[in-house]
N, CA, C and O atoms as a Tinker XYZ file with bonds, in Angstrom:
   488  protein
     1  N     -6.469000  -13.422000   -9.350000    73     2
     2  CA    -6.836000  -14.240000   -7.793000    64     1     3
     3  C     -7.598000  -12.706000   -7.558000    63     2     4     5
     4  O     -8.016000  -11.904000   -8.394000    81     3
     5  N     -7.592000  -12.656000   -6.078000    73     3     6
     6  CA    -7.827000  -11.530000   -5.457000    64     5     7
     7  C     -8.247000  -11.829000   -3.939000    63     6     8     9
     8  O     -8.892000  -12.840000   -3.662000    81     7
     9  N     -7.884000  -10.980000   -3.053000    73     7    10
    10  CA    -8.273000  -11.100000   -1.708000    64     9    11
    11  C     -8.615000   -9.640000   -1.527000    63    10    12    13
    12  O     -8.383000   -8.679000   -2.260000    81    11
    13  N     -9.271000   -9.727000   -0.275000    73    11    14
    14  CA    -9.924000   -8.627000   -0.287000    64    13    15
    15  C     -9.674000   -8.143000    1.029000    63    14    16    17
    16  O     -9.678000   -8.953000    1.956000    81    15
    17  N     -9.541000   -7.406000    1.158000    73    15    18
    18  CA    -8.667000   -6.524000    2.564000    64    17    19
    19  C     -9.582000   -5.499000    3.181000    63    18    20    21
    20  O     -9.665000   -5.275000    4.389000    81    19
    21  N    -10.225000   -4.932000    2.275000    73    19    22
    22  CA   -10.926000   -4.160000    2.936000    64    21    23
    23  C    -11.044000   -2.717000    1.919000    63    22    24    25
    24  O    -12.087000   -2.500000    1.301000    81    23
    25  N     -9.879000   -1.796000    1.834000    73    23    26
    26  CA    -9.876000   -0.881000    1.691000    64    25    27
    27  C     -8.724000   -1.419000    0.255000    63    26    28    29
    28  O     -8.533000   -0.573000   -0.619000    81    27
    29  N     -8.281000   -2.303000    0.163000    73    27    30
    30  CA    -7.408000   -2.894000   -1.082000    64    29    31
    31  C     -7.829000   -4.164000   -0.823000    63    30    32    33
    32  O     -8.272000   -4.744000    0.168000    81    31
    33  N     -7.516000   -4.538000   -2.267000    73    31    34
    34  CA    -7.403000   -5.684000   -2.958000    64    33    35
    35  C     -6.122000   -6.524000   -3.625000    63    34    36    37
    36  O     -5.723000   -6.375000   -4.780000    81    35
    37  N     -5.532000   -7.505000   -2.562000    73    35    38
    38  CA    -4.538000   -8.254000   -3.400000    64    37    39
    39  C     -4.501000   -9.139000   -4.884000    63    38    40    41
    40  O     -5.423000   -9.955000   -4.891000    81    39
    41  N     -3.890000   -9.172000   -5.806000    73    39    42
    42  CA    -4.237000   -9.634000   -6.553000    64    41    43
    43  C     -2.834000  -11.131000   -6.313000    63    42    44    45
    44  O     -1.753000  -11.463000   -5.826000    81    43
    45  N     -3.387000  -11.309000   -6.690000    73    43    46
    46  CA    -2.532000  -13.375000   -6.240000    64    45    47
    47  C     -2.982000  -14.209000   -7.067000    63    46    48    49
    48  O     -4.132000  -14.322000   -7.492000    81    47
    49  N     -1.439000  -15.209000   -7.459000    73    47    50
    50  CA    -1.682000  -16.435000   -8.430000    64    49    51
    51  C     -1.306000  -16.617000   -7.658000    63    50    52    53
    52  O     -0.637000  -15.974000   -6.849000    81    51
    53  N     -2.122000  -18.835000   -7.811000    73    51    54
    54  CA    -1.286000  -20.032000   -6.802000    64    53    55
    55  C     -0.966000  -20.971000   -7.820000    63    54    56    57
    56  O     -0.916000  -20.668000   -9.012000    81    55
    57  N     -0.769000  -22.006000   -7.406000    73    55    58
    58  CA     0.045000  -23.146000   -8.218000    64    57    59
    59  C     -0.121000  -24.293000   -7.273000    63    58    60    61
    60  O      0.131000  -24.021000   -6.099000    81    59
    61  N     -0.460000  -25.408000   -7.515000    73    59    62
    62  CA    -0.039000  -26.560000   -6.891000    64    61    63
    63  C     -0.985000  -26.504000   -5.740000    63    62    64    65
    64  O     -1.739000  -25.612000   -5.351000    81    63
    65  N     -0.567000  -28.519000   -5.008000    73    63    66
    66  CA    -1.600000  -28.371000   -3.368000    64    65    67
    67  C     -0.149000  -28.413000   -2.657000    63    66    68    69
    68  O      1.002000  -28.552000   -3.070000    81    67
    69  N     -0.905000  -28.180000   -1.069000    73    67    70
    70  CA    -0.474000  -28.926000   -0.164000    64    69    71
    71  C      0.406000  -27.976000    0.556000    63    70    72    73
    72  O     -0.043000  -26.833000    0.643000    81    71
    73  N      1.530000  -28.198000    1.076000    73    71    74
    74  CA     1.719000  -27.498000    2.803000    64    73    75
    75  C      2.313000  -25.405000    1.979000    63    74    76    77
    76  O      3.300000  -25.258000    1.259000    81    75
    77  N      1.263000  -24.095000    2.459000    73    75    78
    78  CA     1.388000  -22.967000    1.251000    64    77    79
    79  C      2.503000  -22.413000    1.995000    63    78    80    81
    80  O      2.588000  -22.561000    3.214000    81    79
    81  N      3.509000  -21.672000    1.189000    73    79    82
    82  CA     4.476000  -21.089000    0.859000    64    81    83
    83  C      4.766000  -19.884000    0.179000    63    82    84    85
    84  O      5.250000  -19.912000   -0.952000    81    83
    85  N      4.480000  -18.685000    0.848000    73    83    86
    86  CA     4.468000  -17.199000    0.149000    64    85    87
    87  C      5.186000  -16.634000   -0.267000    63    86    88    89
    88  O      6.293000  -16.350000    0.189000    81    87
    89  N      4.801000  -16.399000   -1.051000    73    87    90
    90  CA     6.452000  -15.719000   -1.960000    64    89    91
    91  C      6.901000  -14.498000   -2.708000    63    90    92    93
    92  O      7.152000  -14.277000   -3.893000    81    91
    93  N      6.916000  -13.760000   -1.578000    73    91    94
    94  CA     7.094000  -11.633000   -2.028000    64    93    95
    95  C      7.877000  -11.353000   -2.994000    63    94    96    97
    96  O      9.092000  -11.241000   -2.830000    81    95
    97  N      7.267000  -11.198000   -4.170000    73    95    98
    98  CA     8.242000  -10.593000   -4.438000    64    97    99
    99  C      9.039000   -8.369000   -3.909000    63    98   100   101
   100  O      8.593000   -7.400000   -3.294000    81    99
   101  N     10.286000   -8.704000   -4.652000    73    99   102
   102  CA    10.750000   -7.628000   -4.070000    64   101   103
   103  C     10.457000   -6.009000   -4.642000    63   102   104   105
   104  O      9.721000   -6.200000   -5.610000    81   103
   105  N     10.670000   -4.541000   -4.517000    73   103   106
   106  CA    10.343000   -3.863000   -4.601000    64   105   107
   107  C     10.964000   -3.378000   -5.956000    63   106   108   109
   108  O     12.122000   -3.783000   -6.057000    81   107
   109  N     10.482000   -2.520000   -7.195000    73   107   110
   110  CA     9.124000   -2.720000   -7.449000    64   109   111
   111  C      9.153000   -3.580000   -8.728000    63   110   112   113
   112  O      9.331000   -3.297000   -9.912000    81   111
   113  N      8.873000   -4.941000   -7.950000    73   111   114
   114  CA     8.433000   -5.943000   -9.360000    64   113   115
   115  C      7.258000   -6.334000   -8.950000    63   114   116   117
   116  O      6.853000   -5.926000   -7.861000    81   115
   117  N      6.545000   -7.124000   -9.665000    73   115   118
   118  CA     5.318000   -7.692000  -10.155000    64   117   119
   119  C      5.717000   -9.037000   -9.629000    63   118   120   121
   120  O      6.782000   -9.572000   -9.934000    81   119
   121  N      4.531000   -9.740000   -8.564000    73   119   122
   122  CA     4.485000  -11.371000   -8.184000    64   121   123
   123  C      6.011000  -12.041000   -9.793000    63   122   124   125
   124  O      6.722000  -13.042000   -9.703000    81   123
   125  N      5.994000  -11.455000  -10.481000    73   123   126
   126  CA     5.496000  -12.418000  -12.095000    64   125   127
   127  C      7.665000  -12.484000  -11.558000    63   126   128   129
   128  O      8.096000  -13.253000  -12.417000    81   127
   129  N      8.161000  -12.313000  -11.199000    73   127   130
   130  CA     9.773000  -12.333000  -10.890000    64   129   131
   131  C     10.165000  -13.581000  -10.178000    63   130   132   133
   132  O     11.159000  -14.250000  -10.462000    81   131
   133  N      9.231000  -13.870000   -9.146000    73   131   134
   134  CA     9.207000  -14.876000   -7.731000    64   133   135
   135  C      8.902000  -16.259000   -9.071000    63   134   136   137
   136  O      9.535000  -17.215000   -9.519000    81   135
   137  N      7.546000  -15.609000   -9.292000    73   135   138
   138  CA     7.543000  -17.358000   -9.983000    64   137   139
   139  C      8.156000  -17.569000  -11.212000    63   138   140   141
   140  O      7.997000  -18.727000  -11.600000    81   139
   141  N      9.035000  -16.607000  -12.237000    73   139   142
   142  CA     9.681000  -17.328000  -13.391000    64   141   143
   143  C     11.012000  -17.815000  -12.342000    63   142   144   145
   144  O     11.796000  -18.589000  -12.891000    81   143
   145  N     11.337000  -17.441000  -10.902000    73   143   146
   146  CA    12.686000  -18.110000  -10.621000    64   145   147
   147  C     11.737000  -19.058000   -9.808000    63   146   148   149
   148  O     12.427000  -20.026000   -9.489000    81   147
   149  N     11.095000  -19.134000   -9.568000    73   147   150
   150  CA    10.272000  -20.438000   -8.577000    64   149   151
   151  C     10.015000  -21.708000   -8.616000    63   150   152   153
   152  O     10.353000  -22.697000   -7.965000    81   151
   153  N      9.031000  -21.382000   -9.933000    73   151   154
   154  CA     8.630000  -22.554000  -10.227000    64   153   155
   155  C      9.423000  -23.212000  -10.591000    63   154   156   157
   156  O      9.772000  -24.199000   -9.943000    81   155
   157  N      9.990000  -22.860000  -11.807000    73   155   158
   158  CA    10.982000  -24.257000  -12.098000    64   157   159
   159  C     12.205000  -24.703000  -11.068000    63   158   160   161
   160  O     13.308000  -25.152000  -11.379000    81   159
   161  N     11.756000  -24.482000   -9.960000    73   159   162
   162  CA    12.406000  -25.832000   -9.309000    64   161   163
   163  C     11.211000  -26.259000   -8.323000    63   162   164   165
   164  O     11.516000  -26.472000   -7.150000    81   163
   165  N      9.523000  -26.433000   -8.823000    73   163   166
   166  CA     8.955000  -27.471000   -8.331000    64   165   167
   167  C      8.343000  -28.408000   -9.211000    63   166   168   169
   168  O      7.571000  -29.310000   -8.889000    81   167
   169  N      8.839000  -28.059000  -10.588000    73   167   170
   170  CA     8.878000  -29.471000  -11.426000    64   169   171
   171  C      8.764000  -30.888000  -10.836000    63   170   172   173
   172  O      8.143000  -31.931000  -11.044000    81   171
   173  N      9.525000  -30.472000  -10.138000    73   171   174
   174  CA     9.336000  -32.525000   -9.963000    64   173   175
   175  C      9.031000  -32.487000   -8.281000    63   174   176   177
   176  O      8.988000  -33.599000   -7.753000    81   175
   177  N      8.790000  -31.162000   -7.288000    73   175   178
   178  CA     8.428000  -31.188000   -6.480000    64   177   179
   179  C      6.477000  -31.135000   -6.043000    63   178   180   181
   180  O      5.856000  -30.113000   -6.334000    81   179
   181  N      5.955000  -31.986000   -5.556000    73   179   182
   182  CA     4.729000  -31.981000   -5.012000    64   181   183
   183  C      4.440000  -31.493000   -3.470000    63   182   184   185
   184  O      5.199000  -31.896000   -2.588000    81   183
   185  N      3.487000  -30.741000   -3.187000    73   183   186
   186  CA     3.053000  -31.490000   -1.889000    64   185   187
   187  C      3.088000  -29.835000   -1.717000    63   186   188   189
   188  O      2.809000  -29.461000   -0.578000    81   187
   189  N      3.393000  -28.778000   -2.694000    73   187   190
   190  CA     3.197000  -27.117000   -2.069000    64   189   191
   191  C      2.038000  -26.350000   -3.099000    63   190   192   193
   192  O      1.502000  -26.320000   -4.207000    81   191
   193  N      2.121000  -25.901000   -2.049000    73   191   194
   194  CA     1.291000  -24.439000   -2.695000    64   193   195
   195  C      1.517000  -22.958000   -2.526000    63   194   196   197
   196  O      1.253000  -22.004000   -1.794000    81   195
   197  N      2.137000  -23.299000   -3.588000    73   195   198
   198  CA     3.447000  -21.568000   -3.666000    64   197   199
   199  C      1.830000  -20.491000   -4.583000    63   198   200   201
   200  O      1.109000  -20.676000   -5.563000    81   199
   201  N      1.962000  -19.489000   -3.572000    73   199   202
   202  CA     1.226000  -18.238000   -3.455000    64   201   203
   203  C      2.450000  -17.044000   -3.158000    63   202   204   205
   204  O      3.322000  -16.854000   -2.311000    81   203
   205  N      1.770000  -16.138000   -4.833000    73   203   206
   206  CA     2.561000  -14.946000   -5.972000    64   205   207
   207  C      1.229000  -14.438000   -6.132000    63   206   208   209
   208  O      0.248000  -14.709000   -6.824000    81   207
   209  N      1.793000  -12.931000   -4.530000    73   207   210
   210  CA     1.004000  -12.322000   -4.384000    64   209   211
   211  C      1.337000  -10.563000   -5.191000    63   210   212   213
   212  O      2.454000  -10.275000   -4.760000    81   211
   213  N      0.898000   -9.493000   -6.023000    73   211   214
   214  CA     0.963000   -8.829000   -6.134000    64   213   215
   215  C      1.350000   -7.692000   -5.143000    63   214   216   217
   216  O      0.376000   -6.952000   -5.288000    81   215
   217  N      2.386000   -6.905000   -3.963000    73   215   218
   218  CA     2.361000   -5.880000   -3.453000    64   217   219
   219  C      1.524000   -4.911000   -3.746000    63   218   220   221
   220  O      1.239000   -4.697000   -4.924000    81   219
   221  N      1.112000   -4.335000   -2.962000    73   219   222
   222  CA     0.254000   -2.811000   -3.190000    64   221   223
   223  C      1.662000   -2.208000   -3.262000    63   222   224   225
   224  O      2.649000   -2.107000   -2.534000    81   223
   225  N      1.145000   -1.740000   -4.902000    73   223   226
   226  CA     1.721000   -0.640000   -6.107000    64   225   227
   227  C      2.419000   -0.903000   -6.646000    63   226   228   229
   228  O      3.135000   -0.179000   -7.338000    81   227
   229  N      2.467000   -2.349000   -6.483000    73   227   230
   230  CA     2.812000   -3.418000   -7.804000    64   229   231
   231  C      2.048000   -4.684000   -8.688000    63   230   232   233
   232  O      2.135000   -5.826000   -8.236000    81   231
   233  N      1.208000   -4.401000  -10.120000    73   231   234
   234  CA     1.068000   -5.442000  -10.615000    64   233   235
   235  C      0.461000   -5.281000  -10.899000    63   234   236   237
   236  O      0.540000   -4.367000  -11.720000    81   235
   237  N     -0.837000   -5.829000  -10.689000    73   235   238
   238  CA    -3.049000   -5.939000  -10.668000    64   237   239
   239  C     -3.243000   -5.453000   -9.255000    63   238   240   241
   240  O     -4.435000   -5.647000   -9.017000    81   239
   241  N     -2.569000   -4.827000   -8.019000    73   239   242
   242  CA    -2.731000   -4.064000   -6.551000    64   241   243
   243  C     -2.460000   -3.172000   -6.606000    63   242   244   245
   244  O     -1.261000   -2.894000   -6.599000    81   243
   245  N     -3.306000   -2.338000   -6.683000    73   243   246
   246  CA    -3.051000   -1.150000   -7.100000    64   245   247
   247  C     -2.774000   -0.596000   -4.982000    63   246   248   249
   248  O     -3.117000   -1.041000   -3.886000    81   247
   249  N     -1.709000    0.959000   -5.706000    73   247   250
   250  CA    -1.774000    1.420000   -4.122000    64   249   251
   251  C     -2.954000    2.343000   -3.771000    63   250   252   253
   252  O     -3.859000    3.010000   -4.274000    81   251
   253  N     -2.291000    1.909000   -2.388000    73   251   254
   254  CA    -3.714000    2.712000   -1.460000    64   253   255
   255  C     -2.885000    3.933000   -0.804000    63   254   256   257
   256  O     -1.718000    3.566000   -0.943000    81   255
   257  N     -2.863000    5.623000    0.058000    73   255   258
   258  CA    -2.525000    6.137000    0.963000    64   257   259
   259  C     -1.898000    5.712000    1.712000    63   258   260   261
   260  O     -0.730000    5.988000    1.986000    81   259
   261  N     -2.496000    5.063000    2.102000    73   259   262
   262  CA    -1.890000    4.869000    4.154000    64   261   263
   263  C     -1.109000    4.067000    3.840000    63   262   264   265
   264  O     -1.030000    3.439000    4.896000    81   263
   265  N     -0.202000    3.413000    2.922000    73   263   266
   266  CA     0.927000    2.269000    3.209000    64   265   267
   267  C      2.391000    3.357000    2.641000    63   266   268   269
   268  O      2.880000    3.592000    1.536000    81   267
   269  N      2.632000    3.703000    3.732000    73   267   270
   270  CA     4.049000    4.374000    4.159000    64   269   271
   271  C      5.367000    4.196000    4.636000    63   270   272   273
   272  O      6.310000    4.977000    4.507000    81   271
   273  N      5.347000    3.174000    5.158000    73   271   274
   274  CA     6.198000    2.466000    5.795000    64   273   275
   275  C      5.975000    1.154000    5.556000    63   274   276   277
   276  O      4.891000    0.713000    5.175000    81   275
   277  N      7.379000    0.216000    5.850000    73   275   278
   278  CA     7.563000   -0.678000    5.788000    64   277   279
   279  C      6.318000   -1.461000    7.176000    63   278   280   281
   280  O      5.509000   -2.329000    6.848000    81   279
   281  N      6.394000   -1.063000    8.285000    73   279   282
   282  CA     5.301000   -1.972000    8.944000    64   281   283
   283  C      4.081000   -1.760000    8.580000    63   282   284   285
   284  O      3.390000   -2.529000    9.248000    81   283
   285  N      3.431000   -1.145000    7.891000    73   283   286
   286  CA     2.325000   -1.116000    7.486000    64   285   287
   287  C      2.231000   -1.572000    5.828000    63   286   288   289
   288  O      1.090000   -1.770000    5.410000    81   287
   289  N      3.257000   -1.732000    4.960000    73   287   290
   290  CA     3.412000   -3.348000    4.437000    64   289   291
   291  C      3.732000   -4.141000    4.691000    63   290   292   293
   292  O      4.167000   -4.915000    3.837000    81   291
   293  N      3.725000   -4.483000    6.081000    73   291   294
   294  CA     4.053000   -6.485000    7.278000    64   293   295
   295  C      2.912000   -5.654000    6.998000    63   294   296   297
   296  O      2.586000   -5.514000    5.819000    81   295
   297  N      2.255000   -5.080000    7.911000    73   295   298
   298  CA     0.571000   -5.016000    7.949000    64   297   299
   299  C     -0.910000   -5.615000    6.970000    63   298   300   301
   300  O     -2.039000   -6.058000    7.178000    81   299
   301  N     -0.180000   -5.341000    6.048000    73   299   302
   302  CA    -0.963000   -5.500000    4.724000    64   301   303
   303  C     -0.564000   -7.179000    4.206000    63   302   304   305
   304  O     -1.381000   -8.053000    3.916000    81   303
   305  N      1.258000   -7.314000    4.199000    73   303   306
   306  CA     0.764000   -8.536000    3.940000    64   305   307
   307  C      0.714000  -10.125000    4.421000    63   306   308   309
   308  O      0.834000  -11.147000    3.745000    81   307
   309  N      0.422000   -9.894000    6.285000    73   307   310
   310  CA    -0.378000  -10.422000    6.964000    64   309   311
   311  C     -1.494000  -10.437000    7.153000    63   310   312   313
   312  O     -2.107000  -11.485000    7.353000    81   311
   313  N     -2.196000   -8.937000    7.134000    73   311   314
   314  CA    -3.585000   -9.419000    6.624000    64   313   315
   315  C     -3.658000  -10.741000    5.150000    63   314   316   317
   316  O     -4.232000  -11.829000    5.110000    81   315
   317  N     -3.122000  -10.287000    4.491000    73   315   318
   318  CA    -3.348000  -11.260000    3.333000    64   317   319
   319  C     -2.767000  -12.695000    4.106000    63   318   320   321
   320  O     -3.474000  -13.686000    4.292000    81   319
   321  N     -1.286000  -12.574000    4.521000    73   319   322
   322  CA    -1.675000  -14.332000    4.656000    64   321   323
   323  C     -2.808000  -15.150000    5.316000    63   322   324   325
   324  O     -3.161000  -16.303000    5.068000    81   323
   325  N     -3.536000  -13.814000    6.679000    73   323   326
   326  CA    -4.553000  -14.597000    8.033000    64   325   327
   327  C     -5.045000  -15.292000    6.741000    63   326   328   329
   328  O     -4.901000  -16.503000    6.574000    81   327
   329  N     -5.963000  -14.018000    5.321000    73   327   330
   330  CA    -6.936000  -14.672000    5.275000    64   329   331
   331  C     -6.791000  -14.936000    3.874000    63   330   332   333
   332  O     -7.338000  -13.983000    3.318000    81   331
   333  N     -6.275000  -15.844000    2.873000    73   331   334
   334  CA    -5.987000  -16.724000    2.213000    64   333   335
   335  C     -5.276000  -18.050000    3.031000    63   334   336   337
   336  O     -6.172000  -18.890000    2.948000    81   335
   337  N     -4.690000  -18.382000    3.418000    73   335   338
   338  CA    -4.504000  -19.758000    4.555000    64   337   339
   339  C     -5.171000  -19.921000    5.772000    63   338   340   341
   340  O     -5.469000  -18.968000    6.491000    81   339
   341  N     -5.441000  -21.204000    6.058000    73   339   342
   342  CA    -5.883000  -21.424000    7.069000    64   341   343
   343  C     -5.520000  -20.425000    7.994000    63   342   344   345
   344  O     -4.767000  -19.519000    7.638000    81   343
   345  N     -6.078000  -20.498000    9.421000    73   343   346
   346  CA    -5.004000  -20.052000   10.300000    64   345   347
   347  C     -4.910000  -21.271000   11.656000    63   346   348   349
   348  O     -5.010000  -21.038000   12.861000    81   347
   349  N     -4.648000  -22.832000   10.852000    73   347   350
   350  CA    -4.576000  -23.495000   11.749000    64   349   351
   351  C     -3.237000  -23.970000   11.102000    63   350   352   353
   352  O     -2.505000  -24.862000   11.531000    81   351
   353  N     -3.010000  -23.004000    9.701000    73   351   354
   354  CA    -1.996000  -24.023000    9.557000    64   353   355
   355  C     -0.795000  -23.053000    9.635000    63   354   356   357
   356  O     -0.587000  -21.857000    9.845000    81   355
   357  N     -0.140000  -24.138000    9.369000    73   355   358
   358  CA     1.829000  -23.630000    8.803000    64   357   359
   359  C      2.180000  -22.887000    7.582000    63   358   360   361
   360  O      1.695000  -23.350000    6.550000    81   359
   361  N      3.009000  -21.703000    7.454000    73   359   362
   362  CA     3.046000  -21.484000    6.365000    64   361   363
   363  C      4.871000  -21.442000    6.053000    63   362   364   365
   364  O      5.611000  -21.952000    6.894000    81   363
   365  N      5.238000  -21.037000    5.260000    73   363   366
   366  CA     6.476000  -20.738000    4.767000    64   365   367
   367  C      6.263000  -19.300000    3.812000    63   366   368   369
   368  O      5.348000  -18.958000    3.063000    81   367
   369  N      7.390000  -18.719000    4.159000    73   367   370
   370  CA     7.808000  -17.470000    3.002000    64   369   371
   371  C      9.210000  -17.356000    2.144000    63   370   372   373
   372  O     10.322000  -17.658000    2.576000    81   371
   373  N      8.983000  -16.981000    1.166000    73   371   374
   374  CA    10.569000  -16.794000    0.166000    64   373   375
   375  C     10.062000  -15.329000    0.194000    63   374   376   377
   376  O      8.917000  -14.996000    0.497000    81   375
   377  N     11.278000  -14.334000   -0.236000    73   375   378
   378  CA    10.915000  -13.145000   -0.468000    64   377   379
   379  C     13.077000  -12.641000   -0.848000    63   378   380   381
   380  O     14.115000  -13.281000   -0.681000    81   379
   381  N     12.725000  -11.000000   -1.468000    73   379   382
   382  CA    14.238000  -11.097000   -1.926000    64   381   383
   383  C     13.835000   -9.776000   -1.258000    63   382   384   385
   384  O     14.047000   -8.741000   -1.890000    81   383
   385  N     13.187000   -9.699000    0.150000    73   383   386
   386  CA    13.157000   -8.063000    0.662000    64   385   387
   387  C     14.343000   -7.705000    1.475000    63   386   388   389
   388  O     14.348000   -6.571000    1.955000    81   387
   389  N     15.367000   -8.500000    1.712000    73   387   390
   390  CA    16.395000   -7.979000    2.479000    64   389   391
   391  C     16.358000   -9.346000    3.538000    63   390   392   393
   392  O     16.158000  -10.466000    3.068000    81   391
   393  N     16.579000   -9.126000    5.056000    73   391   394
   394  CA    17.166000   -9.649000    6.432000    64   393   395
   395  C     15.062000   -9.087000    7.348000    63   394   396   397
   396  O     14.251000   -9.629000    8.099000    81   395
   397  N     15.174000   -7.841000    6.631000    73   395   398
   398  CA    13.875000   -7.589000    7.734000    64   397   399
   399  C     12.747000   -7.872000    7.850000    63   398   400   401
   400  O     11.895000   -7.713000    8.724000    81   399
   401  N     12.796000   -8.419000    6.664000    73   399   402
   402  CA    11.239000   -8.595000    5.938000    64   401   403
   403  C     10.678000   -9.898000    7.056000    63   402   404   405
   404  O      9.755000   -9.973000    7.867000    81   403
   405  N     12.086000  -11.101000    6.473000    73   403   406
   406  CA    11.898000  -12.111000    7.108000    64   405   407
   407  C     11.468000  -12.557000    8.976000    63   406   408   409
   408  O     10.664000  -13.398000    9.380000    81   407
   409  N     12.188000  -11.802000    9.615000    73   407   410
   410  CA    13.231000  -11.502000   10.866000    64   409   411
   411  C     11.384000  -11.331000   10.814000    63   410   412   413
   412  O     10.496000  -12.181000   10.881000    81   411
   413  N     11.346000   -9.778000   10.659000    73   411   414
   414  CA     9.618000   -9.119000   11.092000    64   413   415
   415  C      8.566000  -10.156000   10.970000    63   414   416   417
   416  O      7.614000  -10.168000   11.751000    81   415
   417  N      8.681000  -10.907000   10.150000    73   415   418
   418  CA     7.675000  -12.039000   10.010000    64   417   419
   419  C      7.614000  -13.393000   10.821000    63   418   420   421
   420  O      6.661000  -14.082000   11.186000    81   419
   421  N      8.827000  -13.507000   10.951000    73   419   422
   422  CA     9.268000  -15.159000   11.532000    64   421   423
   423  C      8.629000  -14.533000   13.283000    63   422   424   425
   424  O      8.239000  -15.254000   14.202000    81   423
   425  N      8.713000  -12.995000   13.272000    73   423   426
   426  CA     8.198000  -12.905000   15.017000    64   425   427
   427  C      6.679000  -12.815000   15.237000    63   426   428   429
   428  O      6.120000  -13.309000   16.217000    81   427
   429  N      5.857000  -11.937000   13.943000    73   427   430
   430  CA     4.935000  -12.260000   14.006000    64   429   431
   431  C      4.341000  -13.117000   13.601000    63   430   432   433
   432  O      3.541000  -12.753000   12.739000    81   431
   433  N      4.335000  -14.303000   13.841000    73   431   434
   434  CA     3.636000  -15.422000   13.062000    64   433   435
   435  C      4.193000  -16.639000   13.280000    63   434   436   437
   436  O      4.019000  -17.663000   12.619000    81   435
   437  N      5.290000  -16.378000   14.834000    73   435   438
   438  CA     5.515000  -17.556000   15.160000    64   437   439
   439  C      5.220000  -19.587000   15.295000    63   438   440   441
   440  O      5.712000  -20.696000   15.084000    81   439
   441  N      3.725000  -18.632000   15.942000    73   439   442
   442  CA     2.397000  -19.837000   15.605000    64   441   443
   443  C      2.718000  -20.899000   14.751000    63   442   444   445
   444  O      2.919000  -22.097000   14.953000    81   443
   445  N      2.721000  -19.965000   13.427000    73   443   446
   446  CA     2.822000  -20.465000   11.866000    64   445   447
   447  C      3.709000  -21.285000   11.119000    63   446   448   449
   448  O      3.828000  -22.234000   10.345000    81   447
   449  N      4.404000  -20.167000   11.946000    73   447   450
   450  CA     5.655000  -20.323000   10.685000    64   449   451
   451  C      7.106000  -21.957000   10.607000    63   450   452   453
   452  O      8.084000  -22.281000   11.280000    81   451
   453  N      6.493000  -22.421000    9.560000    73   451   454
   454  CA     7.430000  -23.335000    8.871000    64   453   455
   455  C      9.153000  -22.825000    8.807000    63   454   456   457
   456  O     10.065000  -23.591000    9.120000    81   455
   457  N      9.341000  -21.580000    8.402000    73   455   458
   458  CA    10.475000  -21.580000    7.218000    64   457   459
   459  C     10.349000  -20.089000    6.802000    63   458   460   461
   460  O      9.366000  -19.717000    6.160000    81   459
   461  N     11.236000  -19.321000    7.127000    73   459   462
   462  CA    11.392000  -18.614000    5.908000    64   461   463
   463  C     13.105000  -18.467000    5.411000    63   462   464   465
   464  O     14.182000  -18.736000    5.943000    81   463
   465  N     12.579000  -17.773000    3.838000    73   463   466
   466  CA    14.342000  -18.054000    3.815000    64   465   467
   467  C     13.571000  -16.114000    2.735000    63   466   468   469
   468  O     12.579000  -15.641000    2.181000    81   467
   469  N     15.229000  -15.763000    3.187000    73   467   470
   470  CA    15.307000  -14.824000    1.832000    64   469   471
   471  C     16.228000  -15.489000    0.444000    63   470   472   473
   472  O     17.305000  -16.085000    0.415000    81   471
   473  N     15.333000  -15.113000   -0.574000    73   471   474
   474  CA    16.451000  -15.426000   -1.969000    64   473   475
   475  C     16.395000  -13.861000   -2.834000    63   474   476   477
   476  O     15.630000  -12.896000   -2.810000    81   475
   477  N     17.484000  -14.169000   -3.487000    73   475   478
   478  CA    18.262000  -13.264000   -4.434000    64   477   479
   479  C     17.972000  -13.723000   -5.779000    63   478   480   481
   480  O     18.915000  -14.181000   -6.424000    81   479
   481  N     16.484000  -13.660000   -6.459000    73   479   482
   482  CA    16.771000  -13.773000   -8.259000    64   481   483
   483  C     17.342000  -13.134000   -9.274000    63   482   484   485
   484  O     17.085000  -11.938000   -9.415000    81   483
   485  N     17.955000  -13.591000   -9.903000    73   483   486
   486  CA    18.597000  -12.496000  -11.065000    64   485   487
   487  C     17.854000  -13.354000  -12.628000    63   486   488
   488  O     18.065000  -12.888000  -13.748000    81   487
C-alpha cells in the first residue's frame, strides 16, 4: 500500500485488524526487519492492526532531498500516522531507533498515544 504525502509516497504493509500499532524500522532497514521480528508475536493475539512502513530512503519508499534531520523525518512519520490512522483513534508505536524517537513521538501525539516502546530486533 502507499500513503500519499504530496511530494512523497510512503510504502507500507498492514496485518490484522483492531487497535493500530505502527512498527518503525531502524535505519537503514526497511519494514521487513520489524515484520520478521514482530509478526510471530501476534500469531495468537487478535485485535491489533500492525502497520509496517518503509521510511524515506528505505525499501520501496524513495528518499527526498528535504529530509535532512531527525525532526524532519519525525514530521513525515507524524504525517503518515495522521493519514493512515483515523484522527480519533489512539495508536501505539514500536521502534528500534533508540529513546529519542519514542519520546518525541509521544510528546507530539499525546492525545492519541496509548503506548510507545523501543525494541531491538536481532
